[in-house]
PLY file of the C-alpha trace (Angstrom):
ply
format ascii 1.0
element vertex 593
property float x
property float y
property float z
element edge 592
property int vertex1
property int vertex2
end_header
0.34 0.06 0.15
1.21 3.72 -0.86
1.46 6.76 0.58
-1.10 9.50 -0.19
0.61 13.01 -0.13
-0.81 14.58 2.50
-0.06 11.69 4.53
3.60 11.39 3.08
5.99 12.69 5.25
4.14 11.00 8.34
3.86 7.37 6.44
7.73 7.71 4.95
8.64 8.06 9.49
6.59 5.43 10.61
8.16 2.75 7.37
11.17 3.60 8.34
10.46 3.49 12.23
8.93 -0.33 11.26
11.93 -1.12 9.17
14.30 -0.29 12.36
12.24 -2.22 14.59
12.84 -5.54 12.15
16.01 -4.45 11.61
16.43 -4.23 15.59
14.48 -7.75 16.34
16.26 -9.75 13.54
19.60 -8.71 15.46
18.42 -9.87 18.36
17.10 -13.16 16.70
20.64 -13.74 15.28
22.54 -13.32 18.48
22.50 -15.97 20.57
23.14 -17.18 24.14
25.96 -19.97 24.92
26.64 -21.84 28.14
30.02 -22.64 29.17
31.13 -25.21 32.58
35.18 -24.43 33.67
36.48 -26.72 36.01
39.16 -25.44 37.52
41.17 -28.87 38.72
44.94 -29.88 39.57
45.57 -32.34 36.74
49.10 -34.92 36.14
51.02 -33.80 33.60
54.18 -35.74 31.93
56.46 -33.36 29.83
60.37 -33.04 29.62
60.67 -36.37 31.56
59.10 -35.04 34.12
55.61 -35.15 35.92
53.63 -32.54 37.89
50.67 -31.65 39.10
48.85 -28.08 37.05
45.84 -26.17 37.88
43.77 -26.49 34.41
40.55 -25.95 33.34
38.60 -29.08 32.48
41.54 -31.55 32.36
43.64 -29.79 29.76
46.39 -27.62 28.64
45.78 -25.34 26.67
41.93 -24.99 28.41
39.04 -25.54 26.13
38.40 -23.15 23.41
35.12 -20.92 23.69
33.22 -20.17 20.31
30.62 -17.43 19.81
29.65 -15.62 16.92
30.11 -11.34 17.00
27.30 -9.44 19.49
26.64 -13.06 21.11
26.46 -13.51 24.70
28.58 -16.22 26.50
27.73 -17.10 29.97
30.99 -19.31 31.89
30.48 -20.85 35.00
33.58 -20.75 37.02
33.99 -24.06 39.81
37.19 -23.31 41.56
38.08 -27.33 42.53
41.98 -26.48 43.30
43.73 -24.98 46.61
43.97 -21.39 46.35
41.45 -18.28 44.41
41.62 -17.98 40.84
39.89 -15.47 38.31
39.17 -15.21 34.70
39.23 -12.43 32.14
38.22 -12.38 28.87
41.19 -10.73 26.89
40.62 -7.80 24.44
36.16 -8.69 25.24
35.42 -4.74 25.89
32.41 -5.78 28.27
30.03 -2.93 27.63
29.28 -1.40 30.58
30.03 -4.72 32.43
33.30 -4.52 34.51
31.58 -6.80 37.06
32.90 -10.01 34.81
35.98 -8.42 33.13
38.08 -10.51 35.72
41.44 -8.85 36.82
41.86 -9.98 40.41
41.44 -7.09 43.09
40.89 -4.62 40.34
37.10 -5.80 38.88
36.57 -8.86 41.78
37.99 -11.10 44.44
39.38 -14.27 43.67
36.64 -16.90 43.55
37.54 -19.16 46.34
38.36 -23.15 46.37
34.65 -24.73 46.70
32.86 -22.12 45.05
31.87 -21.34 41.95
31.38 -17.93 40.25
29.08 -17.49 36.30
31.01 -14.98 34.47
27.92 -12.89 31.95
30.42 -12.04 28.95
29.03 -9.34 26.18
30.64 -9.33 23.06
30.46 -6.51 20.81
32.44 -5.03 17.69
34.90 -7.92 18.66
35.50 -10.28 15.81
38.81 -12.41 15.22
40.71 -14.33 17.46
41.15 -13.52 21.49
41.31 -15.83 24.34
40.96 -16.32 28.06
42.82 -16.32 31.12
43.45 -16.43 34.10
44.34 -13.03 35.91
45.29 -14.13 39.48
49.06 -14.54 40.28
50.91 -16.32 37.35
48.09 -19.37 37.54
48.20 -17.71 33.46
50.70 -20.10 33.47
47.90 -22.80 32.92
45.20 -21.39 32.52
44.36 -20.39 29.80
42.18 -21.07 26.17
41.57 -19.23 23.30
38.14 -17.39 21.92
37.21 -17.64 18.89
34.41 -14.86 17.45
33.44 -15.34 14.19
31.67 -12.78 12.37
27.71 -12.27 12.78
25.19 -14.61 11.04
24.64 -13.34 7.43
28.44 -11.46 7.03
31.59 -13.11 6.14
35.34 -12.41 5.99
37.09 -9.24 4.84
38.82 -12.02 2.74
38.65 -15.18 0.63
36.57 -17.87 2.68
39.77 -19.95 4.29
38.62 -24.18 3.72
40.45 -24.76 7.48
40.95 -23.45 10.63
43.30 -23.99 12.96
44.16 -22.57 16.75
47.60 -22.58 17.49
48.04 -21.94 21.52
51.52 -20.60 22.57
52.49 -21.27 26.17
55.51 -21.41 28.60
56.19 -24.51 30.57
57.17 -24.82 34.11
58.65 -28.39 35.77
58.44 -26.90 39.02
54.85 -25.34 40.50
54.38 -21.93 39.06
52.23 -20.65 42.36
55.52 -21.70 44.70
57.95 -20.03 41.84
55.43 -16.38 42.01
55.45 -16.97 45.90
59.41 -17.21 46.25
59.85 -14.56 43.98
57.67 -11.89 45.53
58.70 -13.01 49.04
62.78 -12.68 48.34
62.32 -9.65 46.09
64.74 -11.32 43.56
64.68 -12.27 39.78
61.93 -14.60 38.93
62.64 -18.45 37.70
62.57 -18.76 33.43
60.43 -21.28 32.48
61.72 -24.96 31.38
60.44 -24.45 27.81
57.58 -23.30 25.38
55.00 -25.31 23.93
52.63 -25.62 20.94
49.13 -26.62 21.99
50.47 -27.84 25.32
53.56 -29.79 23.37
57.34 -28.26 23.88
58.40 -30.19 20.70
61.33 -32.22 19.13
64.19 -30.01 20.40
63.45 -30.86 24.29
64.31 -34.34 25.89
61.29 -36.78 26.29
58.83 -34.55 23.97
59.45 -35.80 20.28
56.60 -38.55 20.57
54.11 -36.16 21.09
54.85 -32.98 19.08
51.59 -31.22 17.81
50.78 -31.74 13.95
48.60 -29.79 11.42
47.55 -32.66 8.83
47.10 -30.24 5.71
45.88 -30.77 2.38
47.88 -30.12 -0.35
46.05 -26.11 -2.18
43.89 -25.86 0.57
43.92 -22.51 2.66
44.15 -22.31 6.43
43.27 -19.82 8.71
45.34 -20.67 11.90
44.47 -18.81 15.08
47.27 -17.91 17.00
46.92 -17.20 20.79
50.29 -15.76 23.04
50.07 -16.84 26.37
53.87 -17.21 26.67
54.60 -15.70 30.27
57.30 -13.39 29.79
58.92 -13.17 25.96
57.85 -12.09 22.93
58.07 -15.02 19.91
59.12 -14.94 16.16
56.74 -17.32 14.14
57.71 -18.72 11.09
56.80 -22.04 8.98
59.20 -23.25 6.91
59.41 -22.56 3.40
55.30 -20.93 3.51
54.15 -17.28 3.18
51.98 -16.05 5.73
49.60 -13.67 4.92
48.24 -11.39 8.47
44.53 -10.22 8.52
43.72 -10.03 11.95
45.26 -8.40 15.53
43.57 -8.87 18.53
40.14 -9.61 16.86
40.38 -6.93 14.41
40.84 -7.16 10.66
44.38 -5.41 9.44
45.39 -4.81 5.59
47.18 -7.69 4.51
50.38 -8.58 5.28
52.51 -10.94 3.46
55.44 -11.72 5.38
57.60 -15.03 6.15
58.01 -14.49 9.82
55.70 -13.10 12.74
56.61 -11.17 16.22
53.95 -12.00 18.70
54.12 -10.80 22.67
52.30 -12.25 25.57
48.48 -10.99 25.23
48.88 -10.69 21.71
46.69 -12.38 19.07
46.92 -12.73 15.33
45.01 -14.34 12.34
46.68 -15.58 9.75
46.26 -17.25 6.11
48.54 -20.15 5.11
48.13 -21.79 1.63
49.88 -25.23 1.22
51.22 -24.84 -2.27
54.93 -26.73 -1.35
56.02 -30.17 -2.63
54.28 -32.92 0.02
56.64 -33.19 3.11
56.74 -32.37 6.67
57.52 -28.79 7.62
59.17 -27.64 10.94
56.56 -24.55 12.58
58.17 -22.62 15.00
58.20 -20.33 18.04
61.95 -18.89 18.79
62.45 -16.12 21.86
62.73 -12.30 20.77
64.63 -10.66 23.52
65.82 -6.60 23.28
66.82 -6.27 27.25
70.63 -6.30 28.56
69.87 -8.50 31.85
69.88 -11.74 29.13
67.39 -13.67 31.30
65.26 -15.28 28.95
64.49 -18.88 28.36
66.44 -19.54 25.35
64.92 -22.40 23.89
62.82 -22.71 20.67
59.25 -24.73 19.97
58.79 -27.01 16.86
55.45 -28.49 15.55
55.04 -29.94 12.33
52.74 -28.92 9.22
52.47 -32.00 7.51
50.60 -32.79 4.26
48.29 -35.75 3.96
49.27 -38.10 1.17
51.13 -40.46 0.00
54.83 -39.80 -0.09
58.32 -40.64 1.46
58.81 -37.67 3.94
62.89 -36.26 4.64
64.18 -37.84 7.59
63.73 -34.72 9.76
61.03 -31.98 8.85
61.92 -29.43 6.81
63.61 -25.64 8.92
62.51 -22.63 8.80
66.00 -20.76 8.26
64.36 -17.10 7.47
62.76 -17.15 11.18
64.77 -14.34 13.09
67.57 -14.47 15.60
66.80 -14.28 19.40
68.25 -10.47 19.46
66.84 -9.19 15.69
65.55 -6.52 17.07
64.92 -4.95 13.01
62.73 -7.48 12.52
60.66 -7.01 15.56
60.04 -3.25 14.90
59.79 -4.05 11.02
57.18 -6.00 12.02
55.31 -3.98 14.37
55.66 -1.10 11.94
53.49 -3.17 9.15
50.20 -3.09 11.13
47.58 -0.50 9.53
43.56 -1.30 10.03
41.42 -2.36 7.31
40.12 1.55 7.69
36.99 0.10 5.03
33.26 1.14 5.16
32.44 -1.86 6.96
35.13 -1.72 9.23
36.14 1.53 9.70
38.95 3.48 11.57
37.47 5.77 13.86
40.79 7.49 15.14
40.00 10.51 17.82
41.32 13.89 15.90
40.16 16.21 19.14
41.86 14.78 22.09
40.82 16.13 25.62
43.24 14.27 28.14
46.94 13.49 27.51
49.25 11.72 29.36
52.65 10.35 29.63
53.56 7.36 31.29
57.26 6.30 31.55
57.20 2.35 32.12
60.10 1.51 34.26
61.89 -1.45 36.40
62.48 0.02 39.37
63.12 -1.29 43.26
61.27 -0.77 46.46
63.26 -0.54 49.92
63.61 -3.62 52.19
63.46 -3.66 55.67
67.84 -4.14 56.89
68.38 -4.53 52.67
67.50 -8.16 53.68
66.04 -8.52 50.06
67.41 -10.53 46.74
67.45 -7.82 44.98
70.42 -4.97 44.29
71.50 -3.43 47.19
69.26 -5.42 49.37
66.26 -4.40 47.98
63.20 -5.69 45.99
63.00 -5.39 42.61
59.40 -4.01 41.49
58.23 -2.10 38.33
56.37 1.29 37.87
54.16 3.19 35.63
55.33 6.97 36.19
56.98 6.11 39.28
54.10 4.42 41.16
54.32 0.40 42.06
50.56 -0.49 42.04
49.80 -2.74 45.51
46.65 -4.89 45.45
44.16 -3.27 48.19
42.52 -6.03 50.41
38.70 -5.12 48.15
38.96 -4.97 44.78
38.58 -1.17 43.30
35.40 -1.46 41.23
33.40 -2.63 44.54
35.08 0.54 46.32
34.22 3.12 43.87
30.93 1.57 43.10
30.04 1.44 46.86
31.85 4.47 47.77
34.19 2.44 50.45
36.97 5.17 51.30
41.02 4.20 51.84
41.27 1.36 49.00
42.42 3.48 46.27
43.97 7.08 45.75
42.23 8.70 42.54
45.81 10.74 41.46
47.47 8.72 39.45
50.29 11.20 37.54
49.49 12.56 34.34
53.48 12.65 33.76
56.72 11.25 35.72
57.32 12.85 39.00
61.27 13.76 37.04
61.90 14.24 33.81
65.31 13.10 32.61
66.83 11.61 29.45
64.68 8.11 29.78
66.91 6.15 27.79
70.33 6.94 29.11
73.18 4.04 29.99
73.30 5.95 33.39
70.18 5.34 35.14
71.09 3.95 38.33
70.88 6.27 40.93
68.29 6.47 44.08
65.77 9.56 42.61
65.37 7.41 39.55
65.95 3.48 40.86
63.59 3.66 43.73
59.62 3.60 43.54
56.44 4.67 45.64
54.23 2.26 46.07
50.31 3.00 46.30
46.91 1.89 44.85
46.76 4.81 42.34
44.44 5.12 39.87
43.58 7.74 36.60
39.60 9.22 36.71
38.45 9.99 32.87
34.87 11.10 32.50
32.72 9.67 30.49
33.40 10.04 26.86
36.69 11.63 26.89
39.42 11.09 24.05
42.34 10.15 25.41
46.21 9.72 24.20
48.63 8.41 26.05
52.47 7.75 25.08
54.20 5.38 26.71
58.03 5.88 27.41
60.49 3.21 27.58
63.18 3.87 30.09
66.12 1.64 30.72
66.08 2.78 34.25
68.89 0.25 36.19
70.00 -1.20 32.24
66.77 -3.06 31.98
65.30 -1.35 28.96
63.07 -3.83 27.09
60.20 -4.29 25.36
56.98 -3.80 27.24
53.68 -5.14 25.71
51.06 -2.84 27.63
47.70 -4.24 27.36
44.32 -2.48 28.19
41.35 -3.78 29.51
38.00 -2.85 28.70
38.81 -1.06 25.05
40.76 -1.47 22.10
43.05 1.60 21.02
44.60 2.98 17.90
48.55 3.01 17.97
48.93 5.84 15.81
52.85 6.07 16.57
56.23 4.26 17.87
59.59 5.40 17.56
63.23 4.96 19.03
64.51 7.33 21.45
63.07 9.63 23.94
59.67 11.17 23.03
59.99 14.53 21.07
56.37 16.07 21.60
57.00 18.34 18.80
58.45 16.54 16.05
57.21 13.03 16.84
53.17 13.80 16.60
54.21 15.09 12.89
54.80 10.97 12.31
51.39 10.19 13.54
49.09 7.64 11.54
45.60 9.05 11.91
44.28 7.67 9.31
44.25 3.70 9.03
46.85 2.95 12.82
45.83 -0.72 13.99
43.61 -1.24 16.35
45.06 -3.51 19.37
43.87 -3.87 22.69
48.28 -4.75 23.54
50.77 -3.76 21.76
54.85 -3.68 22.69
56.76 -0.11 23.73
60.11 -0.86 22.06
63.27 -0.72 24.15
64.09 2.43 24.64
61.46 4.03 22.65
57.75 5.25 22.67
55.03 4.27 21.49
51.56 6.53 21.26
48.20 5.31 21.43
44.23 7.13 21.38
41.10 5.87 22.64
37.62 7.11 23.80
36.67 6.26 27.00
33.23 5.45 26.60
33.00 2.47 29.04
32.35 2.92 32.09
33.71 1.42 35.02
37.23 0.26 36.26
39.71 -1.04 33.78
43.23 -2.39 34.54
46.25 -1.23 32.29
49.02 -3.62 32.37
52.60 -4.70 31.22
51.62 -8.38 29.68
55.11 -10.03 31.23
53.38 -11.69 34.35
56.94 -11.07 36.12
56.44 -7.05 35.54
52.88 -6.96 36.56
53.48 -8.93 39.81
55.79 -6.23 40.09
53.76 -3.27 39.96
53.32 -2.12 36.41
50.19 -0.90 36.36
47.25 0.96 37.35
43.55 1.42 36.12
41.40 3.71 34.65
38.18 4.43 36.17
35.37 5.97 34.06
32.83 7.87 35.35
29.06 7.51 34.23
27.29 9.03 31.55
24.40 11.10 32.31
21.46 8.38 31.34
21.46 4.66 31.95
22.53 3.74 28.36
25.74 5.52 29.50
26.36 4.04 32.75
27.36 0.58 34.33
25.03 -1.71 34.73
24.15 -2.87 38.17
26.56 -5.31 40.09
25.44 -9.07 39.95
23.21 -10.51 42.70
26.32 -12.65 44.04
30.48 -11.36 43.53
33.35 -13.64 45.02
33.85 -12.98 48.64
37.03 -10.34 49.67
37.17 -11.73 53.31
36.31 -9.95 56.30
36.35 -6.68 54.45
34.02 -7.43 51.73
29.98 -6.65 51.71
29.45 -10.04 50.07
30.88 -11.88 53.44
34.17 -13.82 54.76
36.35 -15.50 53.07
40.30 -16.18 53.17
41.98 -13.80 50.46
44.06 -15.24 47.72
47.57 -16.56 48.87
49.34 -14.56 47.21
47.98 -11.37 47.63
50.55 -8.99 47.41
51.86 -7.24 50.84
52.68 -4.00 51.25
0 1
1 2
2 3
3 4
4 5
5 6
6 7
7 8
8 9
9 10
10 11
11 12
12 13
13 14
14 15
15 16
16 17
17 18
18 19
19 20
20 21
21 22
22 23
23 24
24 25
25 26
26 27
27 28
28 29
29 30
30 31
31 32
32 33
33 34
34 35
35 36
36 37
37 38
38 39
39 40
40 41
41 42
42 43
43 44
44 45
45 46
46 47
47 48
48 49
49 50
50 51
51 52
52 53
53 54
54 55
55 56
56 57
57 58
58 59
59 60
60 61
61 62
62 63
63 64
64 65
65 66
66 67
67 68
68 69
69 70
70 71
71 72
72 73
73 74
74 75
75 76
76 77
77 78
78 79
79 80
80 81
81 82
82 83
83 84
84 85
85 86
86 87
87 88
88 89
89 90
90 91
91 92
92 93
93 94
94 95
95 96
96 97
97 98
98 99
99 100
100 101
101 102
102 103
103 104
104 105
105 106
106 107
107 108
108 109
109 110
110 111
111 112
112 113
113 114
114 115
115 116
116 117
117 118
118 119
119 120
120 121
121 122
122 123
123 124
124 125
125 126
126 127
127 128
128 129
129 130
130 131
131 132
132 133
133 134
134 135
135 136
136 137
137 138
138 139
139 140
140 141
141 142
142 143
143 144
144 145
145 146
146 147
147 148
148 149
149 150
150 151
151 152
152 153
153 154
154 155
155 156
156 157
157 158
158 159
159 160
160 161
161 162
162 163
163 164
164 165
165 166
166 167
167 168
168 169
169 170
170 171
171 172
172 173
173 174
174 175
175 176
176 177
177 178
178 179
179 180
180 181
181 182
182 183
183 184
184 185
185 186
186 187
187 188
188 189
189 190
190 191
191 192
192 193
193 194
194 195
195 196
196 197
197 198
198 199
199 200
200 201
201 202
202 203
203 204
204 205
205 206
206 207
207 208
208 209
209 210
210 211
211 212
212 213
213 214
214 215
215 216
216 217
217 218
218 219
219 220
220 221
221 222
222 223
223 224
224 225
225 226
226 227
227 228
228 229
229 230
230 231
231 232
232 233
233 234
234 235
235 236
236 237
237 238
238 239
239 240
240 241
241 242
242 243
243 244
244 245
245 246
246 247
247 248
248 249
249 250
250 251
251 252
252 253
253 254
254 255
255 256
256 257
257 258
258 259
259 260
260 261
261 262
262 263
263 264
264 265
265 266
266 267
267 268
268 269
269 270
270 271
271 272
272 273
273 274
274 275
275 276
276 277
277 278
278 279
279 280
280 281
281 282
282 283
283 284
284 285
285 286
286 287
287 288
288 289
289 290
290 291
291 292
292 293
293 294
294 295
295 296
296 297
297 298
298 299
299 300
300 301
301 302
302 303
303 304
304 305
305 306
306 307
307 308
308 309
309 310
310 311
311 312
312 313
313 314
314 315
315 316
316 317
317 318
318 319
319 320
320 321
321 322
322 323
323 324
324 325
325 326
326 327
327 328
328 329
329 330
330 331
331 332
332 333
333 334
334 335
335 336
336 337
337 338
338 339
339 340
340 341
341 342
342 343
343 344
344 345
345 346
346 347
347 348
348 349
349 350
350 351
351 352
352 353
353 354
354 355
355 356
356 357
357 358
358 359
359 360
360 361
361 362
362 363
363 364
364 365
365 366
366 367
367 368
368 369
369 370
370 371
371 372
372 373
373 374
374 375
375 376
376 377
377 378
378 379
379 380
380 381
381 382
382 383
383 384
384 385
385 386
386 387
387 388
388 389
389 390
390 391
391 392
392 393
393 394
394 395
395 396
396 397
397 398
398 399
399 400
400 401
401 402
402 403
403 404
404 405
405 406
406 407
407 408
408 409
409 410
410 411
411 412
412 413
413 414
414 415
415 416
416 417
417 418
418 419
419 420
420 421
421 422
422 423
423 424
424 425
425 426
426 427
427 428
428 429
429 430
430 431
431 432
432 433
433 434
434 435
435 436
436 437
437 438
438 439
439 440
440 441
441 442
442 443
443 444
444 445
445 446
446 447
447 448
448 449
449 450
450 451
451 452
452 453
453 454
454 455
455 456
456 457
457 458
458 459
459 460
460 461
461 462
462 463
463 464
464 465
465 466
466 467
467 468
468 469
469 470
470 471
471 472
472 473
473 474
474 475
475 476
476 477
477 478
478 479
479 480
480 481
481 482
482 483
483 484
484 485
485 486
486 487
487 488
488 489
489 490
490 491
491 492
492 493
493 494
494 495
495 496
496 497
497 498
498 499
499 500
500 501
501 502
502 503
503 504
504 505
505 506
506 507
507 508
508 509
509 510
510 511
511 512
512 513
513 514
514 515
515 516
516 517
517 518
518 519
519 520
520 521
521 522
522 523
523 524
524 525
525 526
526 527
527 528
528 529
529 530
530 531
531 532
532 533
533 534
534 535
535 536
536 537
537 538
538 539
539 540
540 541
541 542
542 543
543 544
544 545
545 546
546 547
547 548
548 549
549 550
550 551
551 552
552 553
553 554
554 555
555 556
556 557
557 558
558 559
559 560
560 561
561 562
562 563
563 564
564 565
565 566
566 567
567 568
568 569
569 570
570 571
571 572
572 573
573 574
574 575
575 576
576 577
577 578
578 579
579 580
580 581
581 582
582 583
583 584
584 585
585 586
586 587
587 588
588 589
589 590
590 591
591 592
């Protein structure tokens, strides 16, 4: 039925409203609710010629893959049958207005105590691609982690040719000893942390370790087929190069966002990063090594110098070589140019379907110096330099966990658990990349629970400056919860606020949730503070996080219900005697002041 002219305008408005309602109803109908059960429990594993018990989810290392579609809601009921408190974080998932279920210990919740359970509500919004979930309490991430695959929404597809097959590759660290005990000792005595005994691909160390070649992970492939490999780095404290012998890799996604395709023969991936790559099996049938090899740019040289392998194995009837073909093009451990050149290639699609909405007008600017530091120890009894405790800091503040989580304290206006005065710049400005930064005024940091307040919808620019305090300069993968951000620039040396902004990419910079701040260099990010709540920001090296290279943002509510934090759930894990939810013991590894 058509519209008569006298009422044409009103009819058009009505028809448009009906059309919008149909779209909304269709969107709601297509979005699904998915349910998962995670059982945390100690399980025995035999690797590297020895057997140990490790805390894992559902008996597997790595843990189960969660698969959903863009816009879905995922409920995960976590049952803790372990021996200490644990939380789970949904890495890279924005959780709009939903900080109660983000997961970082003592930031948005207290640990799920042994013998109890807690159901997370994970709200998917703009994410599409590969992300992951992991424990966010102490170093439990070492064995409690898994991939989170977010497929395109119904009736949409990838912005690249549909692959023939998909496979998840999770990179991990493996310790022969109990990781919880190792971390407890490191924090107790204040010295260096123990290195991992191996790395692993899908839970297996590979051919180059003792007692391991029988269990090396093998990916069976068909000649001529294209594979979408979903890479997840849950390695504890080391950046990794990745390569497949004689095969090019086409990078198409990073951190749950699509990027302009990058054809390369290696990748550099940091802890906390996820990547989507296309590989076509076009080589002569055979066995080809897939390797992860460490990248390190620090001076301390304290990293696990082993190489982990899996096998890209062609199906068919043929005689393979005596050993798999080795990727001789993979960069060496210290190849800083290879790492930086890879990162420089990342760009957003910036297409109509996947736009790059880079903030152009900034209302809040911050300059954050990242440094290894020290805290004084009573009677100089710690294992760090001069009897001090090794620490790390942002703007000379070493973050300390409160006894109840920051979100609960903020939401319920409970004073005394955090200070809203995290500084916008370091207390003093100096030559951050000097080789002579050994005096107390730069090596000693202040400990506190200090956060940064932001108004809703502020546009934020942060320049991260790497430092060489105590000759400890190295790459720092910084992760921000609750947001995706654009990396508009990065460079080497001290940031120059006059010339360096002239190099910013404000057209198609990569949109990420984790990005490496170069050794003795800088990186600039921009984001809109449009997600009210409490959101953690930290280095994704677990030792640096446990040493205090962290802070949090509190984004105030907007003016409407739709721009305000959702109400808390009826139940949250207890924070002990300080908690309004009732009494229980604290996590066994709560950082002491």
